N, C-alpha and C positions, 0 to 999 in steps of 0.2 A: 722497392724504391728505385725512381729513374734519376740518370746524371745526366744531364742536356747540358750544353754549352751555347752561349749566344752564338746567332747566325753570323756567319762569314762578312754577308752583306746587312748591315742594321736595316732593321723595319722595325722602327715604333708605331705603338700604338695608338692610334690620334685620340681624338679628346670624345667624339661623338662618333665614332668608328663602329662598326659590329665585328664580331668575333670570326664571324663569314670573311668579312673583306679582310680583315687583317691574314687570315690564313691564305686567303689568295694573292695578295701582294707580297706575303714573304715568302712563298714559293714563286712567284715571278722573277721577283730581288734575285733569287738563288740560280735560276734560269733551268727550274725544271716545273713538272707538272705538282697539281696538288695533290695527287694523291701517293706522290714521291715523298712528300714533307710528312704526311699522314703517316703513311708507313714504315718511314725510316726512325721518326718518334715514339710513335705508340701502333708497332706493329700485333700489339697483344690485343688490341680492340680494332674492330671493322667501324672506324668513324667512318667512314665513306659514306654509308646510309645514315647518318643521325643528320638532323637541324643542328648546325654548328650554332647559328644564332642563341638555340636553348641554353648553350653554355653546358660543361661535362661534369658538373658537380655529381648530379644524377647516376654518372658512371665510373668517375674515379674522382677524387679533388686534386689526385696528385697532377692531372692534367692541367689544371690551370697554374699549378707550381710551374711545372714545364713552361708554358707559355710566359709566364712572368719574366722566367730566365731569359726564353729568347728574344723576347721582345724589350729585354733591360726593363721592365717597370715592375708594379707592384701586383699581388695576386689579386688584390681589391678590384684594380682596373677591369679585368675580366669577370669577376663574381659581379659586378655593378653590370654590364652589358648583358645578363644572363636574362633571356624572354623568360626563363622560370623565375626568377625573381622578381619580373614585371607583374606576373600573373598572381603572387604571394602577396605584392604589396598591394595588389585590389582584391584582396582576401579569396584568392581562389588557390584549392588545394593542387599541388600537379598530379596528374593520373596517367601512366605510359599509353593508356589504349584511348584518351580523352583527348582533342585536338586543343590547344592553347587558346582562350580566350581572345579577343581583339586584336589577334596576329593574325597574320597573310600566310598562306601555305607556300610552301617552298616544293619544288622538285626533289626528287630524291635523287641521289648519285648516279649519273648515264641513263636515266629512265627519260621515258618517250612521254611527253607529255607538252600541255597548252600553257602551263602555267608559268607567268614572266615574273620578274622580280621589278619594283616598282625602282626609279630612280628619278633625278632632275638632271637635265642636259646640262642646265649651266654649270652644277656643282660637279660634274664630269668633263667637264670642256678639258681642261686641262691634262694631258697624258699619264704625267709625272707625280701629280698630286690628287688625281682621281681616287675617289675611294665610296664604300657604301656605309649610310648614315642607318645606325639602329633605328632610329624612329620612322624609317622608310618599311618597317616591316610590319608597324600598326598598321592596323586596318581603316583606324580613324586617322590617319594623317596622309592628306590625299592633297595638300599642294605643298611646294618648298616654300618655308617660312622666312626665307632668306630673297629668294627672287620673284615668289608670287606665281610661279605658275602650277600650272599642272602638273602632278609626275606622271611619268610614263611607264609602261611594263614591255614595251616591244621595239624591235630595232624598226627604225624609218625607213631602212635600205630595203631589207629585203622582208618585212612585215612579222616576222617570227617573233617568238619572246623571248626578253632578255633573259638567259640564262646562266646566269657568271660560273657558277659550278662547273661547265661544259667549256670554261676558257684554259687552254692551253699553254704549255711555255713559248712556243713561237708567236704567240697574239701579242706579247711582252706588256700591255696594258690591261688593265679592268673596265677600261670604257671601251673596247671591242665587242662585236657580237660574235659570239662563238660559231655561230653560222653561217654569216657572210664576211666575216673579219673586218667587215666597215664599222669606221666610229660613230659611236651612239650621237647622234643631230637629233634636231627639234622636227616633231611633228607636225605636218606641213600643214593639218588641219588644226587651227590653234582652240583649244578647249576655253568655254567661258569659265570663268570663276565665280561662281557662286558665294555672293555674303553671306547668306545665313550658313553655307555647310564650311565656310572656312572661319565663321565665328565660331561655331560648334566644336571646331577641329582645335581654336586657342583655347577656348573656354577647357578642355580636354584637356589639352596639356598643360595647363595651370593647375588642375585639379590633380593631376600625376605629380607637378615639381612643387606644390604646397600638402599634398596629402590632405586637402578638404576643398569644400566648393560648397556653392550658394543652392538652397533647393527649396521651392515652397517658403523663401525668407528666413532659412533657415540654416544655419553650419553643417554639413554632413561632412566624412571623411570621403576620401578616392575612392575607398571601396564598395562604398554607398552610392556615391554619382555614376561609378560604371553600371552599378548594376539597374539602377536606375533608369540610365538611357537606352539600356538594351531592353528594359521592359518598354518605352516609348516607340522603340524601333519595331518592335513585336507588335505593336498595338497599330501601329501605322501601317504597316503589311499587310495585318489582318483588314484594315478598314478599305484599302486598295482591292484586296484580293474578294471579299465577300460584298459585293456590291449594294446587296441589300438589306445590310444587317444593321444592327444597333448601332455599331462603332461608327458605320461612315454619317449616321446621321449626328451622333454626338460630336463626332468631329466638324461638320460644320457648325455646330451650333457654339465650338471654339474659335471658328471662321479663318478654320483651318479647311480651303478647298482640294481635296485628296483627287478631285477630277483629274488634276494637274499632273499627278503624280503616275506616270507612267512604267512600270514595273512588269518588263517583257520574262524574265523569269524566274517570278517567286514560286511558280504553280509549283515547282520542282523541290521546294522545300528547303532548299541550300540555308544555312545559317549565313548572318551576315558578312561574317569574314571570305565567306566561298561568292560572295557577289560579285557580279563586275562591275568596273569602278563605277560607269555612271550611275548604276543605282543605288551605291554607297554613299556618292554624294546628294544625291536627290533624300535619301532617308535620311541623311545627318542634316541636309536641310531642315526637313518638315522636325526632327526631333526638336532642334533650335527653338522651333517656333510652339512647340510644346512645353519645352522649359521656362517659357514665358506666361505661362497658365498660373494663376495664383491660385492660393491654397481655395479659398470663398469660390470663385470661378468653377473651380473642380465639383465642390460640393454642391452648387446651383444647378448646372448641368447635370448630374448624376441624380438630382433629385428631382429634375423637371423630365428626365426620360425613364424613369424609375430603374434606373441600375443597382443592381445589389453586389455585394459579393462575389457572389458565382459570374459576375460579367466580367470579373477583371482573372479569373482563372485560368491562364492561358496555357493551352498544351496538353500533354498526358501527363507530365508531372508539373506543375503549375507551383510558381515561386513567387509569392508578393513582397517585392523590394521592401529592406527596411525604411528608404526613406518615403516612401507611396503608405507606409502603416495608418499615417495619422487621419488620410483621406478614408483609407480603405474600411479601418474602425468605426466609422461615423456611417459607412453604408448598412444597411437593412441586410441580414444573412436571409440565405434559404437554403432549408435543411431538409434535402430531400429524404424520403422512406426510402428507407432499408428493406430492398426484396430478393430474399434468398433464391437464386436462381441455379439451378444445377449447368455449369458450365459446360460447354461443349466445343469442340472446335470447328471455327469457322473461315471461310476465306476470306481472303483481304477485301476491302472494302475497293470499289471501283476508283474512289479519289485515291486512295494510295496505290494501287494498281499504275494509275495514268501519271502519280508522281515519279513512280519509279521509272515507266517508258518514257519520261521529259528528261531525267536523267541521263538515260543511256541515248535519247537522241542527241542530246546537248554533247555527250563526250565524243559520239560519233562524229557528229559535224566538227567538231574543232580538232581532230586527229585526222579527218579528210583534209581540212585546209592545211594542217600542218604537214602532212606528207607531200602535197601539191607543191607547197611554198618550199620547202625545205631542199637546198640545192642537192 
């Protein structure tokens, strides 16, 4: 059992603040680095290499109790901000070897990476009141719902990713770039606010808040909602990649022009949460369009194009969303004959090799630009 006392300089946990943000502000207010406050209170664990926003209950529940004392608040305030709890709320079981769904990745402590943390420059404008919101970690959260501006993930002064975990005591405030120490400002080139993408973000936030949503004119749980939306996004990506496939054809039947969707890096096979900002925006806008398709329209188009249940079994481990099952069950099933063939070791397909090569090239390009721009 640990014995901690409130911090000398009080640092309350703000209403929608992330755990990572509170730890950073608490350390800066005490005039020390983040690693110092972590080691001083929890030297038993190497917390620097954890994603703080996941919460710490999966390591030791006592850590949240300690943080509640330090912040002069209740334990539930930290428990509610856990990204692991968010995944549990949408029906996903946490597994340490699998990244959290619908969550943007963050770099490990003192790691060399090009991953930046999302932020709204207007929310972060005031030095003393600046903090990071937990919702900025969601991959579906792309616009500030207060200022209606696009979220940014890099410093406009030096162009390097905003990485708050690298902020030191001498930077004083959380709204400073740890690389060039300049204050975070607005991007010179203003990004367009896509109405459909913003509506999708609003619907998703409401589904999470109310624990329910509407799909095919029926009320479903938020867990089923998130599962269905990811299914739509994967269908859209498949349609964009395979130009001559049946998927693109039936998208056109729904009056969804997939030609407008310019996905530059989908061939790498990255999951939605790891895609660049612009691609996530476009995929969300198209998912919103798919959400408007009615149950009867789905069945009519599937019948016209002779789609079967196998048409929607995507990936190596296909899962049909619960909310999509009423449509899926109405489609004809095609049972393939089981042919027992002796398994032999085969080399990877050219498609798999090319995808691996594209991912490596993407990482090399980003690291080169990172090294060139870093002071």
